VOFIKOL-557474 format. One record per residue (C-alpha): x, y, z. Coordinates in Angstrom, 1 decimal, decimal comma. Layout:
N
[[X Y Z]] ...
REM end
This chain:
429
[[-47,3 -85,8 -22,0]] [[-51,0 -86,2 -21,2]] [[-52,6 -85,7 -17,6]] [[-52,0 -89,2 -16,5]] [[-48,6 -89,3 -17,6]] [[-47,7 -86,3 -15,8]] [[-49,5 -87,4 -12,7]] [[-47,4 -90,9 -13,0]] [[-44,0 -89,2 -13,3]] [[-44,9 -87,0 -10,0]] [[-45,7 -90,0 -8,1]] [[-42,7 -92,1 -9,3]] [[-40,5 -89,1 -8,6]] [[-41,8 -89,3 -4,8]] [[-40,9 -93,2 -4,8]] [[-37,1 -92,0 -5,4]] [[-37,5 -89,2 -2,8]] [[-37,8 -86,3 -5,2]] [[-40,4 -83,4 -5,2]] [[-40,6 -80,5 -7,3]] [[-40,3 -77,2 -5,1]] [[-43,0 -75,8 -7,6]] [[-46,6 -76,9 -6,0]] [[-49,1 -78,5 -8,3]] [[-51,6 -75,9 -6,6]] [[-51,2 -72,9 -8,3]] [[-53,0 -70,7 -5,5]] [[-50,1 -71,7 -3,3]] [[-47,4 -70,4 -5,6]] [[-47,6 -66,9 -4,6]] [[-46,5 -67,8 -1,0]] [[-43,7 -70,0 -2,0]] [[-42,4 -67,4 -4,6]] [[-42,4 -64,6 -2,1]] [[-39,6 -66,2 -0,3]] [[-37,5 -66,1 -3,4]] [[-38,3 -62,4 -4,4]] [[-37,3 -59,0 -3,1]] [[-40,2 -56,8 -1,7]] [[-40,0 -54,8 -4,7]] [[-40,1 -57,6 -7,1]] [[-43,1 -59,3 -5,3]] [[-44,9 -56,1 -5,1]] [[-44,8 -55,4 -8,9]] [[-45,7 -59,1 -9,6]] [[-48,3 -59,6 -7,2]] [[-49,9 -56,6 -6,6]] [[-53,1 -54,9 -7,9]] [[-54,7 -51,6 -8,3]] [[-56,2 -50,1 -5,3]] [[-57,5 -52,4 -2,7]] [[-57,3 -55,5 -4,8]] [[-61,0 -55,8 -5,4]] [[-60,6 -56,8 -9,3]] [[-58,2 -59,3 -8,3]] [[-60,8 -60,8 -6,0]] [[-63,3 -60,4 -8,6]] [[-61,4 -62,5 -11,1]] [[-61,5 -65,4 -8,7]] [[-65,0 -64,9 -7,6]] [[-66,2 -65,2 -11,1]] [[-64,7 -68,7 -11,7]] [[-66,3 -69,7 -8,4]] [[-69,7 -68,8 -9,7]] [[-69,6 -71,6 -12,1]] [[-69,6 -75,3 -11,5]] [[-68,5 -78,1 -13,6]] [[-71,2 -80,8 -14,2]] [[-69,3 -84,0 -15,2]] [[-71,1 -86,6 -17,5]] [[-70,6 -90,2 -17,2]] [[-70,2 -93,2 -19,4]] [[-68,4 -91,5 -22,4]] [[-65,4 -93,1 -23,9]] [[-62,6 -90,5 -22,9]] [[-59,8 -93,0 -23,0]] [[-58,0 -90,8 -25,8]] [[-58,5 -87,0 -25,2]] [[-57,5 -84,1 -27,6]] [[-56,6 -81,1 -25,9]] [[-55,6 -79,2 -28,9]] [[-57,0 -76,0 -30,4]] [[-56,4 -73,9 -33,7]] [[-55,6 -70,4 -33,5]] [[-54,7 -68,4 -36,5]] [[-54,0 -71,1 -38,5]] [[-51,6 -73,0 -36,2]] [[-52,8 -76,3 -34,3]] [[-51,4 -75,9 -30,9]] [[-51,4 -78,7 -28,5]] [[-53,3 -77,1 -25,6]] [[-55,6 -73,9 -25,2]] [[-52,8 -72,2 -22,9]] [[-50,6 -69,1 -24,0]] [[-48,1 -67,4 -21,8]] [[-49,3 -64,1 -21,0]] [[-46,8 -61,0 -21,4]] [[-45,4 -60,1 -18,2]] [[-42,8 -57,3 -18,1]] [[-39,6 -56,7 -15,8]] [[-38,8 -60,4 -15,2]] [[-35,3 -59,5 -14,4]] [[-36,6 -58,9 -11,0]] [[-37,5 -62,5 -10,6]] [[-34,7 -64,5 -12,3]] [[-31,5 -63,4 -13,9]] [[-32,3 -65,0 -17,1]] [[-35,8 -63,3 -17,3]] [[-37,5 -63,6 -20,5]] [[-34,9 -66,2 -21,8]] [[-35,8 -68,7 -19,4]] [[-39,6 -68,5 -19,9]] [[-38,5 -68,7 -23,9]] [[-36,8 -71,9 -23,3]] [[-39,5 -73,4 -21,1]] [[-42,2 -72,4 -23,7]] [[-40,0 -74,1 -26,4]] [[-39,7 -77,2 -24,6]] [[-43,5 -77,5 -23,8]] [[-44,5 -76,3 -27,2]] [[-46,7 -73,5 -25,7]] [[-46,9 -70,0 -27,5]] [[-45,0 -67,3 -25,4]] [[-46,3 -63,4 -25,9]] [[-43,1 -61,1 -25,7]] [[-43,9 -58,3 -23,3]] [[-43,2 -54,6 -24,6]] [[-41,7 -54,1 -21,2]] [[-39,4 -57,2 -21,4]] [[-36,1 -57,4 -19,8]] [[-34,6 -59,0 -23,1]] [[-34,9 -57,9 -26,6]] [[-37,5 -59,9 -28,5]] [[-34,8 -60,9 -31,0]] [[-33,0 -62,9 -28,0]] [[-36,1 -64,5 -26,9]] [[-37,0 -65,3 -30,6]] [[-33,7 -67,2 -30,9]] [[-34,2 -69,0 -27,7]] [[-37,7 -70,2 -28,8]] [[-36,4 -71,3 -32,4]] [[-39,5 -72,6 -34,3]] [[-41,8 -72,4 -31,3]] [[-44,7 -69,9 -31,8]] [[-44,7 -66,8 -30,4]] [[-46,5 -63,2 -30,5]] [[-45,5 -59,6 -29,6]] [[-47,4 -57,3 -27,1]] [[-47,4 -53,7 -28,1]] [[-47,6 -50,7 -26,0]] [[-48,7 -48,0 -28,3]] [[-46,1 -45,3 -27,8]] [[-46,5 -41,6 -28,4]] [[-44,0 -42,2 -31,3]] [[-45,5 -43,7 -34,1]] [[-42,1 -44,3 -35,6]] [[-41,4 -46,4 -32,5]] [[-44,6 -48,4 -33,0]] [[-43,8 -49,1 -36,5]] [[-40,1 -50,0 -35,7]] [[-41,5 -52,5 -32,9]] [[-44,1 -54,3 -35,3]] [[-41,4 -54,4 -38,1]] [[-38,9 -56,1 -35,8]] [[-41,7 -58,5 -34,4]] [[-42,3 -59,6 -38,0]] [[-38,6 -60,2 -38,8]] [[-38,3 -62,1 -35,7]] [[-41,0 -64,7 -36,6]] [[-43,9 -63,3 -34,4]] [[-47,3 -64,8 -35,4]] [[-49,5 -61,7 -34,0]] [[-49,4 -58,5 -32,8]] [[-51,1 -58,1 -29,4]] [[-52,2 -54,3 -28,7]] [[-52,7 -53,7 -25,0]] [[-55,4 -51,0 -24,6]] [[-55,8 -50,8 -20,9]] [[-52,5 -49,3 -19,9]] [[-52,3 -45,9 -21,4]] [[-51,7 -44,7 -17,9]] [[-50,6 -46,8 -15,3]] [[-53,1 -47,8 -12,5]] [[-53,1 -46,8 -9,0]] [[-51,0 -49,8 -7,8]] [[-50,5 -49,5 -4,1]] [[-48,0 -51,9 -3,4]] [[-45,5 -50,2 -5,7]] [[-46,5 -46,9 -4,5]] [[-46,0 -47,6 -0,8]] [[-42,4 -48,8 -1,5]] [[-42,1 -45,7 -4,1]] [[-40,8 -48,1 -6,6]] [[-41,2 -48,2 -10,3]] [[-38,5 -50,7 -12,0]] [[-38,6 -48,4 -15,2]] [[-37,0 -45,6 -13,4]] [[-34,2 -48,0 -12,8]] [[-33,7 -48,9 -16,3]] [[-35,5 -52,3 -16,0]] [[-38,1 -53,5 -18,3]] [[-37,0 -51,4 -21,0]] [[-34,9 -53,7 -23,4]] [[-37,3 -53,5 -26,3]] [[-36,6 -49,8 -26,4]] [[-32,7 -49,7 -25,8]] [[-32,3 -52,5 -28,5]] [[-34,4 -50,3 -30,9]] [[-32,7 -48,3 -33,8]] [[-35,8 -45,7 -33,8]] [[-35,5 -45,4 -29,8]] [[-31,8 -44,9 -30,0]] [[-32,3 -41,9 -32,6]] [[-34,9 -40,5 -30,3]] [[-32,4 -40,1 -27,5]] [[-30,6 -37,7 -29,8]] [[-33,5 -35,4 -30,1]] [[-33,9 -32,2 -27,8]] [[-36,5 -33,5 -25,0]] [[-36,0 -30,5 -22,7]] [[-39,6 -29,4 -23,2]] [[-40,8 -32,6 -21,7]] [[-38,0 -33,4 -19,2]] [[-38,9 -35,4 -16,2]] [[-38,2 -33,9 -12,9]] [[-34,6 -34,2 -11,5]] [[-34,3 -36,4 -8,1]] [[-32,7 -34,9 -5,2]] [[-29,1 -35,5 -5,2]] [[-28,9 -38,1 -2,3]] [[-27,1 -41,3 -1,8]] [[-30,2 -43,2 -2,8]] [[-30,3 -41,3 -6,1]] [[-26,8 -41,9 -7,0]] [[-27,4 -45,8 -6,3]] [[-30,3 -45,6 -8,5]] [[-28,2 -44,1 -11,4]] [[-25,5 -46,7 -11,0]] [[-28,5 -49,3 -11,0]] [[-29,9 -47,9 -14,2]] [[-26,5 -47,6 -15,9]] [[-25,8 -51,1 -15,2]] [[-29,0 -52,0 -16,8]] [[-28,2 -50,3 -20,1]] [[-26,9 -52,5 -23,0]] [[-23,3 -50,9 -22,7]] [[-20,4 -51,0 -20,9]] [[-20,8 -49,4 -17,7]] [[-18,1 -46,2 -17,8]] [[-19,0 -45,1 -21,2]] [[-22,7 -45,3 -20,5]] [[-22,2 -43,4 -17,3]] [[-20,1 -40,8 -18,8]] [[-22,2 -40,3 -21,6]] [[-25,4 -40,0 -19,8]] [[-27,2 -42,1 -22,2]] [[-28,4 -44,5 -19,8]] [[-30,1 -41,9 -17,7]] [[-31,3 -40,4 -21,1]] [[-32,9 -43,6 -22,1]] [[-35,2 -43,9 -19,0]] [[-36,0 -40,2 -19,3]] [[-37,1 -40,5 -22,9]] [[-39,0 -43,8 -22,1]] [[-41,0 -42,1 -19,6]] [[-42,1 -39,8 -21,9]] [[-43,2 -41,6 -24,6]] [[-43,9 -45,1 -23,5]] [[-47,7 -44,9 -24,0]] [[-50,5 -42,8 -25,5]] [[-53,7 -42,0 -23,6]] [[-55,1 -40,4 -26,4]] [[-55,2 -43,5 -28,4]] [[-58,5 -44,2 -29,9]] [[-60,3 -46,4 -32,6]] [[-59,4 -43,9 -35,2]] [[-55,5 -45,1 -34,7]] [[-55,9 -48,7 -35,7]] [[-55,7 -48,4 -39,3]] [[-52,1 -46,9 -38,8]] [[-51,3 -50,5 -37,6]] [[-53,3 -52,4 -39,8]] [[-51,9 -50,8 -42,9]] [[-48,4 -51,5 -41,6]] [[-48,6 -55,3 -40,8]] [[-50,2 -58,5 -42,1]] [[-50,1 -60,3 -39,1]] [[-53,2 -60,9 -37,2]] [[-53,8 -58,2 -34,4]] [[-55,4 -58,9 -31,2]] [[-56,9 -56,3 -28,9]] [[-56,1 -56,8 -25,3]] [[-58,0 -55,3 -22,5]] [[-61,6 -55,7 -23,9]] [[-64,2 -55,9 -21,1]] [[-67,4 -54,6 -22,9]] [[-69,5 -56,5 -25,5]] [[-69,8 -53,3 -27,6]] [[-65,9 -52,6 -27,6]] [[-65,5 -56,5 -28,7]] [[-68,1 -55,9 -31,5]] [[-66,3 -52,6 -32,6]] [[-63,2 -54,6 -32,8]] [[-64,5 -57,2 -35,1]] [[-66,1 -54,1 -37,2]] [[-62,6 -52,6 -37,5]] [[-61,0 -55,4 -38,9]] [[-59,2 -56,7 -35,8]] [[-58,3 -60,6 -35,8]] [[-58,9 -61,4 -32,3]] [[-60,3 -60,2 -28,9]] [[-58,4 -60,7 -25,6]] [[-60,6 -60,3 -22,4]] [[-58,3 -59,0 -19,8]] [[-58,3 -56,6 -16,8]] [[-54,6 -56,7 -16,7]] [[-54,6 -59,1 -13,8]] [[-56,6 -56,6 -11,7]] [[-53,5 -54,1 -11,9]] [[-55,4 -51,3 -13,6]] [[-58,7 -50,2 -12,3]] [[-60,0 -51,3 -8,7]] [[-63,3 -52,6 -8,7]] [[-63,5 -53,6 -12,5]] [[-65,6 -56,7 -13,9]] [[-64,0 -59,9 -13,6]] [[-62,9 -61,4 -16,8]] [[-65,0 -64,5 -16,8]] [[-68,1 -62,5 -16,1]] [[-67,3 -60,4 -19,2]] [[-66,8 -63,5 -21,4]] [[-70,6 -64,5 -22,4]] [[-71,4 -61,2 -23,2]] [[-68,4 -60,6 -25,5]] [[-68,8 -64,1 -26,8]] [[-72,3 -63,4 -27,8]] [[-71,1 -60,2 -29,5]] [[-68,3 -61,7 -31,4]] [[-70,4 -64,5 -32,5]] [[-67,6 -66,7 -33,5]] [[-66,1 -64,4 -36,1]] [[-62,7 -64,1 -34,2]] [[-60,9 -66,0 -31,8]] [[-61,5 -64,9 -28,1]] [[-58,5 -65,2 -25,5]] [[-58,9 -64,7 -21,8]] [[-56,5 -64,1 -19,0]] [[-56,7 -62,8 -15,3]] [[-57,4 -65,3 -12,7]] [[-56,6 -68,6 -14,4]] [[-55,2 -70,8 -11,7]] [[-55,7 -74,3 -13,0]] [[-57,0 -76,6 -15,7]] [[-60,8 -76,3 -14,3]] [[-60,6 -72,6 -14,7]] [[-59,4 -73,1 -18,4]] [[-62,4 -75,7 -18,9]] [[-65,0 -72,9 -17,6]] [[-63,5 -70,5 -19,9]] [[-63,9 -72,5 -23,0]] [[-67,1 -73,7 -22,0]] [[-68,3 -70,0 -22,1]] [[-66,9 -69,0 -25,2]] [[-63,2 -68,5 -25,0]] [[-60,7 -69,9 -27,6]] [[-57,8 -70,4 -25,3]] [[-56,4 -68,8 -21,9]] [[-53,1 -67,1 -20,9]] [[-51,2 -68,1 -17,9]] [[-49,8 -65,0 -16,3]] [[-48,7 -64,7 -12,6]] [[-48,4 -68,6 -11,9]] [[-45,6 -69,2 -14,4]] [[-43,8 -65,9 -13,1]] [[-44,0 -67,5 -9,5]] [[-42,6 -70,8 -11,0]] [[-39,7 -69,0 -12,4]] [[-39,0 -67,2 -8,9]] [[-39,0 -70,6 -7,4]] [[-36,9 -72,9 -9,8]] [[-36,0 -70,8 -13,0]] [[-36,5 -72,2 -16,3]] [[-37,4 -75,6 -14,5]] [[-40,2 -73,8 -12,4]] [[-41,7 -72,5 -15,5]] [[-41,9 -75,9 -17,3]] [[-43,4 -77,4 -13,9]] [[-46,1 -74,7 -13,8]] [[-46,8 -75,3 -17,9]] [[-47,1 -79,2 -17,3]] [[-49,3 -78,9 -14,4]] [[-51,9 -76,8 -16,0]] [[-51,8 -78,9 -19,2]] [[-52,2 -82,0 -17,1]] [[-54,8 -80,6 -14,8]] [[-57,1 -79,6 -17,8]] [[-56,5 -82,8 -19,5]] [[-58,0 -84,8 -16,6]] [[-60,6 -82,2 -15,9]] [[-61,8 -82,4 -19,4]] [[-61,7 -86,4 -19,5]] [[-63,4 -86,6 -16,0]] [[-66,1 -84,1 -17,1]] [[-66,8 -86,3 -20,1]] [[-65,1 -84,6 -22,9]] [[-62,8 -86,1 -25,4]] [[-62,0 -83,0 -27,0]] [[-62,2 -79,3 -26,7]] [[-64,7 -79,3 -29,3]] [[-67,0 -81,1 -26,8]] [[-66,6 -78,5 -24,3]] [[-69,8 -76,2 -24,0]] [[-72,0 -74,1 -21,6]] [[-74,1 -77,5 -21,1]] [[-70,8 -78,8 -19,0]] [[-71,5 -75,7 -16,5]] [[-74,0 -74,9 -13,9]] [[-74,2 -71,4 -12,4]] [[-74,1 -71,2 -8,6]] [[-77,9 -70,6 -7,6]] [[-78,2 -66,9 -6,3]] [[-74,5 -65,8 -7,4]] [[-74,9 -62,1 -8,5]] [[-73,1 -62,2 -12,1]] [[-71,5 -58,8 -13,0]] [[-71,7 -57,8 -16,7]] [[-70,4 -55,2 -19,0]] [[-72,5 -55,6 -21,9]] [[-75,5 -53,3 -21,3]] 
REM end
């Protein structure tokens, strides 16, 4: 469905008195979704690091560029497809990994997978998913998907995750580099709520044989502090036990659900991760490896030199470092450093087709939708995710055509104008 067809379908539904609860304006989705989410869920999805300056920087970066439409070009037929790792995709959009979607909708990642399959858009499985990758791969069938990897302190677990991703048909491994520690996320901290401590968002772990083996090892030397024995602590114990993939009473009596949470906290990420660790992964998979969280041109160039297959520009949606560079500001320098040798993906702040157009014009190969599809999920489940995807694709198609471009290949920096006097941050010095 192209942009005109999507637009017409919406208007025809209106003739019959039907309107989607999912706004076509992605900037309005957050407010609508908030009414459908718990305070804890909304804080986790919508919140950023510190005062939220990086989230604002992401949007400000897009506002510093204006599209300059060209006239009298034949755009009656438009090709929005892009090629990525040998696969031709119908649009330049992917669904970025978002963890703990069970806080948003009961079907969680499965609803997203079904929507992605129906729309033919690649989904990146979250390392912190609420459903195992195998279940999501089954829901996706032949639709493309990637796996996001948080590098654990256990290399055996890293190897197991990657092996599972290969077996279930993932087409790339996305190593997230910017979350070796959690950022200072004030909304979550003010609620004193971390979903992982309640057994949420650890389905990739509890479904993994290596992780299950790790539960049998002595972890006393790195044990997590015991909570005070209060009624709230008891409720949390019940909650995390229900989240464990086993019958409630056996999981409670054995203490295995609680042990899973404790072990996860101990091993989920590795702050000591360096460039010297990348060969370990390269030797264990033939899949393309994409490094996510790149913001400096020197890191992008080093990723190419290290034999990585793609660069993903991201500041984790502003959730990790308060006052970090906006992703679109980082893009031109990184595109210059990469020199077309590997694909460049970009997320953080994408709120419509015009944003995608600007990113592609400045050197991105594709862009990744994050919070907007999570808000669609909160508002209307699987159908809400589909609406968001369809709206982004329609907006991009119409923007591209109205700007005078009949294909993605025709989009370049000549289609943009930088706002005079707009200070643009860089991270390539």
